C-alpha positions in Angstrom: 55.6 -16.8 41.4 57.9 -16.6 38.6 57.9 -13.5 36.2 56.0 -14.2 32.8 58.7 -15.0 29.8 58.7 -12.4 27.0 58.8 -14.1 23.9 60.0 -12.9 20.4 57.4 -14.0 18.0 57.4 -14.6 14.2 54.3 -12.9 12.6 54.7 -14.6 9.3 54.2 -18.1 11.3 52.8 -17.1 14.8 55.7 -19.1 16.0 57.5 -18.3 19.2 61.2 -17.5 18.1 63.0 -17.3 21.7 62.6 -16.1 24.8 64.3 -12.4 25.2 63.4 -11.4 28.6 60.8 -11.5 31.5 58.0 -9.1 32.5 59.3 -6.5 34.9 58.1 -6.9 38.7 57.5 -3.7 40.4 60.5 -3.7 41.8 62.1 -3.8 38.6 60.4 -0.9 37.6 61.1 0.9 40.5 64.7 0.3 40.3 64.7 1.5 36.7 63.1 4.7 37.5 65.2 5.4 40.3 68.2 5.0 38.3 66.9 7.3 35.5 66.1 9.9 38.2 69.8 9.7 39.3 71.1 9.9 36.0 69.5 13.6 35.8 72.6 15.7 36.6 74.8 13.7 34.0 72.2 15.2 31.2 72.5 18.6 32.6 75.2 19.5 30.3 74.1 20.4 26.9 77.3 19.3 25.2 77.0 15.9 26.9 73.6 15.7 25.5 74.4 16.5 22.1 77.4 13.9 22.4 75.2 11.3 23.4 72.5 11.6 20.7 75.2 11.7 18.3 77.0 8.7 19.6 73.8 6.6 19.8 73.2 7.4 16.1 76.5 6.2 15.5 76.0 3.0 17.6 72.5 2.4 15.6 74.4 2.8 12.2 77.2 0.7 13.1 74.7 -2.2 14.2 72.3 -1.7 10.9 72.4 -5.0 9.6 71.6 -6.7 13.0 69.1 -4.1 13.8 67.4 -4.7 10.4 67.1 -8.6 10.4 66.0 -8.5 14.2 63.4 -5.9 13.5 62.3 -8.0 10.3 62.1 -11.3 12.0 59.8 -9.9 14.6 57.5 -7.4 12.5 57.7 -8.7 8.9 57.7 -5.2 7.7 60.5 -5.8 5.2 64.3 -5.2 5.0 64.0 -2.0 2.4 61.4 -0.3 4.7 63.5 -1.5 8.0 66.5 -0.1 6.5 64.8 3.3 5.7 63.2 3.5 9.3 66.7 3.1 10.8 68.2 6.0 8.7 65.0 8.2 9.8 65.8 7.1 13.5 69.8 8.2 13.4 69.1 11.1 11.6 66.3 12.4 14.2 69.2 11.8 16.7 71.3 13.8 15.2 69.1 16.6 14.4 67.9 16.9 17.8 71.7 17.2 18.8 72.0 20.1 16.5 69.0 21.5 18.2 70.4 20.9 21.8 73.7 22.6 20.5 71.8 25.7 19.1 69.9 26.2 22.2 67.0 28.2 21.0 64.7 25.6 22.4 65.4 26.9 25.9 63.3 30.0 24.9 65.7 32.6 26.9 64.0 35.8 27.7 65.2 38.7 29.6 63.2 41.9 30.7 65.2 44.3 32.4 63.8 46.1 35.4 61.9 49.4 34.7 60.4 51.3 37.5 58.9 53.7 35.0 56.4 51.5 33.6 53.0 51.3 35.6 52.9 48.8 37.1 56.9 48.9 37.5 58.6 45.8 36.1 61.2 44.1 38.1 64.2 42.1 36.6 62.7 38.8 35.1 64.8 36.2 33.3 63.0 33.1 32.0 63.9 29.9 30.5 63.0 26.2 30.0 64.2 23.4 32.3 63.7 19.6 32.2 60.4 18.0 33.6 62.7 14.8 34.6 62.1 11.0 34.0 59.9 10.7 31.1 58.0 7.0 30.3 58.1 6.2 26.9 55.6 3.6 25.5 57.2 2.4 22.5 54.7 1.8 19.2 53.9 -1.3 17.3 54.1 -0.2 13.6 57.2 1.4 13.9 60.0 -0.8 15.9 62.4 2.0 15.2 61.3 5.4 14.8 58.3 5.6 17.4 59.9 2.8 19.6 63.0 2.6 22.0 65.8 4.8 20.0 62.3 6.7 18.5 61.5 10.4 18.8 60.2 10.5 22.4 63.6 8.7 23.7 65.6 11.5 21.6 63.7 14.5 22.1 63.7 13.6 26.2 67.1 12.9 26.0 67.9 16.4 24.1 65.6 18.0 26.9 67.8 16.8 29.2 65.2 14.1 30.7 66.3 10.4 31.1 63.8 7.7 29.9 62.2 4.6 30.9 60.7 3.0 27.9 58.1 0.3 28.1 58.8 -2.1 25.3 56.3 -3.1 22.5 55.6 -6.9 23.2 55.6 -7.1 19.1 59.2 -6.5 18.8 61.0 -7.4 22.6 64.1 -8.6 20.6 64.6 -5.5 18.9 64.0 -3.4 21.8 66.6 -5.1 23.8 69.5 -4.7 21.3 68.8 -1.0 20.6 68.3 -0.3 24.2 71.9 -1.8 24.8 73.4 0.4 22.4 72.0 3.3 23.5 73.0 2.3 27.0 76.5 1.6 25.6 76.7 4.9 23.7 75.6 6.7 27.2 78.5 5.1 29.1 80.8 6.2 26.5 79.9 9.8 26.6 80.2 9.7 30.4 76.4 9.1 31.3 75.2 6.7 33.3 73.4 3.6 31.5 70.5 3.8 33.8 69.7 7.4 32.0 67.7 4.8 29.2 66.1 2.1 30.9 63.7 -0.6 29.5 61.0 -2.6 30.8 58.5 -5.3 29.5 55.2 -6.0 30.6 51.6 -4.8 30.4 51.5 -4.6 34.4 55.0 -2.8 34.1 53.5 -0.2 32.1 51.1 0.7 34.5 53.5 0.8 36.9 55.4 3.0 35.2 52.9 5.8 34.2 52.1 5.7 38.3 55.6 5.9 39.5 55.9 8.9 41.5 59.5 10.2 39.9 58.0 9.8 36.5 57.5 13.3 35.5 55.6 12.8 31.9 54.7 10.4 29.7 54.8 9.9 25.6 52.5 7.1 24.1 52.0 5.8 20.7 49.1 3.2 20.1 45.7 2.5 20.5 42.6 4.6 21.5 41.9 2.0 24.3 45.5 1.5 25.8 46.2 5.2 25.4 43.1 6.5 27.1 43.4 3.9 30.2 47.3 5.1 30.5 46.0 8.9 30.1 43.5 8.5 32.8 46.0 6.4 34.7 48.6 9.7 34.5 45.6 12.3 35.4 44.5 10.1 38.5 47.9 10.2 40.3 48.0 12.2 43.3 50.2 14.5 41.3 49.2 14.4 37.7 51.5 14.4 34.9 51.6 15.7 31.2 50.5 12.4 29.1 51.2 13.0 25.5 49.5 10.3 23.7 49.0 9.8 19.9 45.8 7.2 19.8 44.0 7.0 16.5 43.3 8.8 13.3 41.2 8.4 10.2 43.0 10.7 8.0 40.0 12.1 5.8 40.6 12.8 2.1 38.4 15.1 0.0 38.6 14.7 -3.7 36.9 17.6 -5.5 34.9 16.8 -8.8 37.8 19.1 -10.7 40.2 17.0 -9.3 38.7 13.9 -10.4 38.0 14.9 -13.9 41.6 16.0 -14.4 43.3 12.8 -12.8 41.0 10.3 -11.6 43.6 7.6 -12.5 46.4 9.1 -10.8 44.6 9.8 -7.8 43.2 6.3 -7.6 46.7 4.9 -7.6 47.9 7.6 -5.4 45.4 6.4 -3.2 46.2 2.6 -3.1 49.8 3.0 -2.7 49.0 5.3 0.5 46.6 2.9 1.9 48.6 -0.1 1.6 51.7 1.3 2.4 53.4 -1.0 5.4 50.4 -3.1 4.9 47.8 -0.2 5.9 49.8 -0.1 9.2 50.8 3.5 9.2 49.0 5.9 11.9 48.4 7.9 9.0 46.9 5.8 6.3 44.0 7.5 4.5 40.8 5.9 5.9 38.0 7.7 4.7 37.9 9.3 1.1 35.1 11.7 0.1 35.3 11.3 -4.0 32.1 12.3 -6.2 29.5 10.5 -7.8 29.3 10.7 -11.6 31.8 9.7 -14.3 35.0 11.2 -13.2 34.5 9.3 -9.5 33.8 6.0 -11.2 37.0 6.7 -12.9 38.9 7.0 -10.0 37.3 4.3 -8.1 38.1 1.7 -11.0 41.5 3.2 -10.8 41.8 2.2 -7.0 40.1 -1.0 -7.6 42.8 -1.9 -10.5 45.9 -0.8 -8.1 44.6 -2.4 -5.0 43.6 -5.6 -7.0 47.5 -5.7 -7.9 48.8 -5.6 -4.5 50.1 -8.7 -3.0 48.6 -9.8 0.5 50.6 -8.9 3.4 51.6 -9.9 7.3 50.0 -7.8 9.9 52.4 -7.0 13.3 50.7 -9.8 15.1 47.8 -12.0 15.0 45.7 -10.3 17.2 45.6 -7.1 14.6 45.3 -9.7 11.9 41.7 -11.0 13.5 40.9 -7.3 14.4 41.4 -6.3 10.7 39.3 -9.3 9.4 36.6 -9.0 12.2 36.5 -5.2 11.4 36.4 -5.2 7.7 33.5 -8.0 8.1 31.3 -5.8 10.5 31.8 -2.7 8.1 31.1 -4.5 4.9 27.8 -5.7 6.4 26.5 -2.2 7.1 23.6 -1.2 4.7 24.2 0.2 1.6 28.2 -0.7 1.8 29.6 -2.9 -1.1 33.2 -4.1 -1.7 34.5 -3.7 -4.9 37.9 -5.2 -3.8 37.0 -7.3 -0.8 39.4 -6.6 1.9 40.3 -9.5 4.7 42.0 -12.9 5.3 44.7 -13.5 2.6 45.7 -16.7 4.0 46.6 -18.4 7.1 49.0 -15.7 8.2 48.0 -13.0 5.9 45.5 -10.0 4.9 44.4 -8.9 1.5 43.9 -5.3 0.7 40.6 -3.8 -0.4 38.2 -0.8 0.0 34.6 -0.3 0.8 32.2 2.1 -1.0 29.2 4.0 1.0 26.9 6.8 -0.5 28.2 9.6 1.5 24.6 10.7 2.7 24.7 7.4 4.8 27.7 9.3 6.8 26.0 12.5 7.1 22.8 11.5 8.5 23.7 11.1 12.0 21.7 8.2 12.8 24.6 6.1 14.2 23.9 2.9 11.8 27.2 3.7 10.0 29.3 5.3 12.6 31.8 2.5 12.6 33.1 3.6 9.0 33.9 6.8 10.8 36.3 5.1 13.2 40.0 3.8 12.0 40.5 0.2 11.0 44.0 -0.8 11.2 45.3 -2.4 7.9 45.0 -2.2 4.5 41.4 -0.9 4.1 39.8 2.4 3.2 36.1 3.6 2.8 35.2 5.5 -0.5 32.4 7.9 0.4 30.5 9.0 -2.5 29.3 12.7 -2.4 26.8 14.5 -4.4 27.6 18.1 -3.6 29.7 20.5 -1.2 27.0 20.7 1.3 27.0 16.8 1.9 31.1 16.9 2.1 30.5 19.6 4.7 28.1 17.4 6.7 30.6 14.5 6.6 33.3 16.7 7.9 31.1 17.7 10.5 30.8 14.4 12.2 34.3 13.6 12.0 36.4 13.7 15.3 40.3 15.0 15.6 42.9 13.5 13.2 46.3 13.7 12.3 46.0 14.4 8.8 43.8 15.8 6.2 44.0 15.9 2.6 42.6 17.7 -0.4 42.9 16.6 -3.9 42.1 20.0 -5.4 41.9 20.8 -9.3 44.1 23.4 -11.1 41.8 26.0 -10.9 41.1 25.5 -7.3 44.6 26.0 -5.9 45.1 29.6 -5.4 44.3 33.2 -5.8 45.2 36.0 -3.6 41.8 36.7 -2.7 41.3 33.4 -2.1 37.3 33.3 -1.7 34.8 34.9 -4.0 32.6 37.3 -2.5 29.4 36.1 -1.1 30.8 32.4 -0.4 30.2 31.2 2.9 33.7 30.1 4.7 32.9 27.4 7.5 34.9 27.8 10.9 35.4 25.7 13.6 32.9 25.5 16.6 35.8 25.2 19.2 35.6 21.4 19.8 37.6 20.3 17.3 35.1 17.9 16.1 34.1 19.4 12.7 32.7 22.2 10.9 29.9 23.2 8.6 31.1 22.8 5.1 29.0 25.6 4.1 26.8 26.3 1.0 27.0 25.1 -2.6 26.5 28.7 -4.0 29.2 30.0 -6.6 32.4 27.9 -6.2 34.8 30.2 -8.4 37.7 27.6 -8.8 39.8 29.1 -6.0 36.8 29.8 -3.4 35.9 26.0 -3.3 39.7 25.3 -2.5 39.4 27.8 0.1 36.4 26.6 1.5 37.8 23.3 1.8 41.1 24.2 3.2 39.1 26.1 6.3 36.8 23.1 6.7 39.4 20.5 7.1 41.8 22.6 9.0 40.2 22.3 12.5 40.0 18.6 12.4 43.6 17.8 11.8 47.3 18.6 12.6 48.5 18.4 9.2 46.7 19.4 6.0 48.1 18.0 2.9 47.1 19.3 -0.6 47.4 17.3 -3.6 49.7 14.8 -1.9 49.5 11.7 0.4 49.7 11.9 4.1 51.7 8.8 4.9 55.3 10.0 5.1 55.9 12.2 8.1 59.2 14.0 7.4 61.4 15.0 10.2 61.7 18.8 10.0 61.4 21.8 12.2 58.1 22.9 10.7 56.6 19.7 11.0 53.6 18.9 13.0 52.6 15.2 14.1 49.7 15.6 16.1 45.9 16.8 16.1 42.7 17.2 18.2 41.9 14.5 20.4 41.3 11.0 19.9 44.3 12.1 17.4 46.7 12.8 20.4 46.0 13.8 24.0 47.9 17.4 23.8 48.5 19.7 21.1 52.2 19.2 20.7 54.0 17.3 17.9 55.8 14.1 18.5 58.0 14.7 15.2 60.5 17.5 14.5 62.3 19.8 16.3 59.3 20.9 18.5 58.9 17.6 20.2 61.4 18.7 22.9 58.9 21.1 23.8 56.5 18.3 25.6 59.5 17.5 28.0 60.3 21.2 29.4 58.9 23.6 31.5 59.3 27.4 31.9 60.6 28.9 35.3 61.3 32.9 35.5 63.7 34.6 38.1 62.5 37.8 39.6 65.6 40.3 40.8 67.7 37.5 41.0 71.5 38.4 42.0 73.8 37.8 39.0 75.9 35.3 40.7 73.1 32.9 41.5 71.5 32.8 37.9 71.9 29.8 35.7 74.5 30.2 33.1 71.9 30.4 30.4 70.3 33.6 32.1 73.4 35.9 33.1 73.9 39.2 31.2 76.9 38.2 29.3 75.5 35.4 27.5 78.3 33.0 28.4 76.7 30.2 26.8 76.2 32.2 23.4 72.4 31.4 23.4 69.8 32.9 21.2 67.4 35.0 23.4 65.1 37.7 23.5 65.8 40.7 25.5 63.6 43.7 26.3 61.6 42.3 23.6 64.1 42.0 20.9 65.5 38.8 19.3 69.3 38.5 19.6 70.4 35.7 17.7 
């Protein structure tokens, strides 16, 4: 039987553009993984890895116009958005090159022998080594920054791990183009092109995570798809780490004080965040707790005005469009739910932005009738839940699963003091499950006390807490954390920022090892000039 063709499709029309490739057979997946495995030695030198990452960034920059044109034809995300995404992608590659050269990610630790201790301590030297071949599953909504040349690939190469990428079917031509550029960069710095493999097809993705030479996997996509791969990774004879980003509601809490001070600003900001990229960002705010009363009404009117002025947009493919239309229709039909601006089909190939409203107590009762509103709906829609008091906020938060982000919109008097919470005000704490917390009582809020209580309430729910901003936009920075409790992610790691490299490393310690046998990173004279901790003291 002939392998199934892989087509590039125009989401603006739903028509096939060109055949790009064919779906990989089991033998082809095996060949790609083995080629990557054989390239491990070429990535052992950190100097070579840094050069590869920088050369890859140069190649992408040099082909920028072609890349943006190809990606726009397959995603309809627009040249402006994609130009920015390409810049983010090349910045990320260069940032990992800097990290590789610095070497702190190796976490070198040396404890010299000390027979006077009880028990006596042997000579111990510890650092981190690469796991091996990493399977990368490309995202639909970021054809560059979270796909073939994205953060999983960049961080894996930085760690010294070759990659095999399973291309996303929504942008196969873009995937082929950028993979070819990455391979060209590899060859130019002396690394075999097999260090960066690419396969297409659903079955190829399953074969990839099951391959015995694949040592870890990174995934960005749906809960259903990610969970299936996660289970497959765990079911292997030798289970492997699976770092999956699956789904997130990204709750927002707007206090009454914040709404009174700047209802119109918050409404407009929310509209911009939830419709950015036609609502196809993984950190889109999907549930907003706003107060009942005049201030909350002003916020709702401002949101309605801004969302109504948003033009209909194209989703990444027609399957997603159908899921969005069906999802908002099902949600809008629930008891007590209203649609001040109705989301849904905007045309044969487009969708219109909108939002739903519901009394917050409908979400807090736990009866299950409105649980669908607590699940992510991919596309330009959010749910505005109107609450009556702080206890109701806590009851809703207690029902939420893990998220990538949680956002607080606070009033000026709720934003800080040294003591934080006034005497007698309950501070909620996590229940250890990551699924939510009690919102505490409604006693004396004392301005900063309410801000502190809400911060404590949302922190167990998310990997990134935003105050008086919006979650869309994930800065590539050393302190960034893009992850969260399940189902936001399947691990505690981040997929953005320098510490993303930690996912593809494992520690190893050498005990009483003769100096001549030690890796250069662990030798006494520190020939590679690495940052390290010796006998408990940091040496930069």
